Structures are given as C-alpha cells and as structure tokens.
N, C-alpha and C positions, 0 to 999 in steps of 0.2 A: 767479488764475483762479477764477471762481465757476461750478461745474459746471452748475447748473440754469439759468443766465442765457443765454437765446437772444436774439439780435437779431431783432426782428420788424418787417417793413416792412408798414405798413397802407396798402392801396390805397383811394382814395376811390371813391364811387359813380360818379364821372365817368371812372374809369380803364378799363382794358382789359376788355372782355367779349366772349364768344364768340358763336357762331352763332345760327342761327335758332331752335334748340330749347332748348339749355342756356344759361341766362342766367348768365354767369360772375360777374356782380356779386353773385349770391346764394351761390355755392359757393366758399368760400375756406378756407384753413387757419386764419386768424385774422380777428377782427372788432372794429372799434371799438364797434359796437353791432349787435345782431342784426337782419337784414332781416325784412321781413314775409313769411315763408315761407307758401306755400299750406298750408292745414291738411291733414295726412296722412289724416285720417278722412273729412271731408265734401267736401274740395276746393273748397268755396265760400267759406269764411271764410279770414282771414289770421291768422297767429300774431303776437300783439302782446306787448309787455313794457314795463316801465319800470324805473328804478333800484331801486325797492322789490321787484322780482321776483327780485333776486339777493342771495346771501350770499357775501361774500368773506372768506376766512380765510388769514392768513399764518402758516406754521409758524415756531416759534421759531428753528430752525436757519437758515432763510432770513433772518429778521430780523437774526440775529447776523452772517451773511455780508455782508449789505448794510452793516451798521454798520462792519465791519472794512474793507470795500472803499471806504467813503466815497461810495457811490452814492446819489443823491437819487431814490429810487424805492421801490416796494413790489412784492411778488410773492407768489403762493401759489396756492390752489385756489379755485374758485368753483362754485356750484350755483345753479340758478334754474329758473323756469317761463316757458314761452311759452304764451299762451292764445288759442284760436280766438275771433275776434270775431263769429262767426255765432251768433246767440242760440239757435238750435235745435240747436246742436252743443256749443260750449263745451269742446272737447277741451283737455286740459292736457298739454303736452310738457315733459318734464324734460330739462335740459341741464346738463352739468358738464364741468369741465376745469381748465385753468390760466389765470391772469390775470397781467398786469403793469400797474403804474401808473407812468408817468414824469412827473416834475415839470419843467416848463419855466417860466422866469421872463420876464415881459414888462413893459415900462415902462408904467405907467398915469399919464397926466398929471393925472388927477383927484385922485390922492393923492400925486403927485410921488415915486413910488417903484416898484420892481419888485414885481409881485404874482405868486403861483404860478398856473400853469395846469396842471391834471392831466389827462392822457390815459390812458384805460384800454384795454387790448387783451385780448380774450377768445380763447383757443385751445381750442375744444371738443374733448373726447375721447369724448363720449357724448351721444346723443339717444335718448329713448324716449317715444313712437314716433318714428322718424326722419322728417324731411320727405322728400317724394318729389322726387327730383332730376330725373326725367323723367316725362312723362305715360304712363300705361299703357292700352293698348287695352282696350275693354270685353270683347272676346272672348278675352282672354289666359287661358290655363289657370292653375289654382291653383299648379301646380308652378313655372311660369315666374315668376309673381307672388311666390311665396314666396322664391325666390332673389334676385329683384330687391329685395325688401323688406330682406333681409339685407344686400345690397350697399349700399343707402342708408345703413344704420347703420354700416357698416364704413368708409365713405369717410374719416372723421376719426380712426378708431381705427387702421386698418391698410390703407393703400392697396393693398398687395400682395394681402391677403386679399380686398379688395373686387374687384380685377381678376379673381381666381380665381372669385369668385361670379358675375361677369358671364360668364365662360367657361362655367360650369355652366349658367347661364340660356340661353345659346345652344344647348347640347345639348338642353335641354327645349323650346326654341322649335322646333328641328328635329323633335322628336317631334310637336309640335302640327301641324307642316306635313307630317306623314306621311313624313318622310325616314327610311328604315330604319336600324337600328343594326347589322344584320348583312347581309352580301352579299359580292360578289366584290371582293376587295381589289386594290391596285395590283400585287401579286405574282402575281395570277391565282388565288389560293386563296380559298376561302370562309372567312369568319370575322367577328369583330367589327370594324366600321369605326371608324377613329379620326375625330376631329372634322374634320380636313382633308378626308378622303374623303367625309364626309357633306356638307360644304359644296360639294364638287365635284358631288355627286349633286343637291343643290338647284339648283345653277347650270344644270344641264341642263334642268330644268323651269321654274324661276323665275329667269332670268338677271338680273344687275344688282346682286347683293348680295355677290358673292364677296369683293371687296376689303375691304369693311367688316367682314364676319364673320371673315375671316382676320386682320384687324388686332386684333379682339377676342381671337382665339385666341392670337396672338403675345404680346400684353400679359398675358393670363391665364397663359400658360405661363411667362413670365418671373416673374410674381408667385408662381407655385407652386414653381418650381424654384430661383429665386435669392432669393426672399423680398423682392424690391424692386419698386416701381412708382412712377413719377412721378405726383404728384397731378394735374397738368394732363393727362397722358396718359390717366388714368382718366376724367377728365371728357370727353375726346374720345371715349372708348369709350362712355360713356353716350349721347352725342349720336349716334354712329353707330348704336347699337342702337335708339334711339328712332326714327330715320328708317327703319331696316330694318323694324321692327315695324309702323310706320304703313303701309308699302307692302305688306308680306307678309300682314298680318292684316286691316287696315282697307281695303287696296287703294285707297288715296286717289287715286293717279294715274289708275287705271282708272275710278273713279267720276267724276272730273273730266272725263275724256275722253268718258264716256257722257253727262254733262250737256251738254258742248259739242256733241256730235252731236245730242242731242235738241233743243237750241235752234236749231241750224242747220236741222234738218228742219222745225221748227215755223215758223220765219220765212222759210225758203226762201232762195234765193240773193239777196244784196243787189244793188240796181240799180247798174250801172256809172256 
C-alpha cells in the first residue's frame, strides 16, 4: 500500500457541468490542465498558462515507493503561475498542490512499437489570489465580499471551512439587507437571533429565498460542527448564494418586470 497514492478520475470538458451560474467544468478537485479562469482582479482577462509555467518536484520517498511498488508513474508537488491575458492588468495567480503523472503505452504503426503517452493530473491546494467562483454584485458590502473571497480560496484547501465561510457571508448579507441581529426569539424572549431566525425575518419582507439560505446554513453548520463538507455540495451552495444575491441586491427579476411593463406601455396592446 502506497499511502500518498490516490486514484484520481479526470473528467473531460465534455463531462457533467452544473447550472446556469456555476460552470462545473471550471471547478473541480483535479485538472488535466487548468481552465481559463476569469481574472480575479480585472474580471475582463482570462488566466492562461503553459507547460513552462509549472515546476514539478518529486520527493525522494515517493520515488522510492514507486520503484518498490513497480508502478509506471510519477508523483509529487507542483507550483506554477496563471497569468491574466488582459494587457492593462496582467495579474499573476500562484497555484500549488500535488501532481501525478501516469504512463500509458499505445501502439504506433509508424515505428511498429508501443510508445509512452504521459497524462498529468494537477490537484491544487492553494491559489493566490483565488479565482472568483461566482459573480459578486457591485453593491455588495466589503464584509460580505471579504468572506466570499476567503471562501473562494478555501474550496480546494478545506471544503468544510469553505462552507463555514459561506454561512458567515450569509450573516453579513442579512446585515446588508437590514435584517436585525437582535429581537424577539422563537421562545418569546428578546435576545440575539440565530441565523435561522434571521432568515425567517427576511422571508417576511423578501419572500422566496428561505430554502436557499437555509440550505447554506445547514451545509455551513455541518462544516463547522462535523468538519466535513462534500465538494459538490459546496459548489451548489455557491450557486444558490449567487442567485439569492442577484435577486436580493441587484433585484434582477424586479428590473426585468419593470422593463417588460415599460415596453408594454410604450407599444400598447398588440392587435388581435
């Protein structure tokens, strides 16, 4: 048994990806190559890289384990840079983590023999600054943005800690929406309101987001109390939060309804 060797399944870009907001093709535990993330600084450029952008180092103890196990592969640590291609920005993002190289042999009729084909898998554990997993409303307060930025970086480091940061971001989002932290509790006494009570208070004045925010609360609580969170569940939480913020802060649906009403009034009733 080689303790550091994990089996990694790499999903191609044609594989499963999620909803309308979070593109699951971009957010994975491991990558055969890094996608062109949107730049976390300017949001206009894309982060690019090439093989020369990365340094791969194999520790001697891993080299020895591979030799003893007779496995045709390499593994170790990597570090590299992703660079924004927008010429007026040029942000540089540092990424580091673990890598594995697997060698497969395929017959090549041009040389009448099997030739090696090496596939590399990168499992990041660190991005600085981290790419933005969801879009942030322009009117978002610094406090909410701060905790979301921390959550972006924690996704690959510790999914449970990431879920907890999202839960904290919800608390500050409710602050921005003027939902009080103190008031009459379920037991009838005045005091500090917990997150579920604050979500109930929001639902009275801004209905329609209770289920999404409670889902974030539940996943965040599990991350805090049990120290575990599923990677895909956390991505679902990002998606739910992005949708809630767009509606609660940007009021997207209301603006679309106002646009539709204006167009209808401008054009009048259509002829039958």
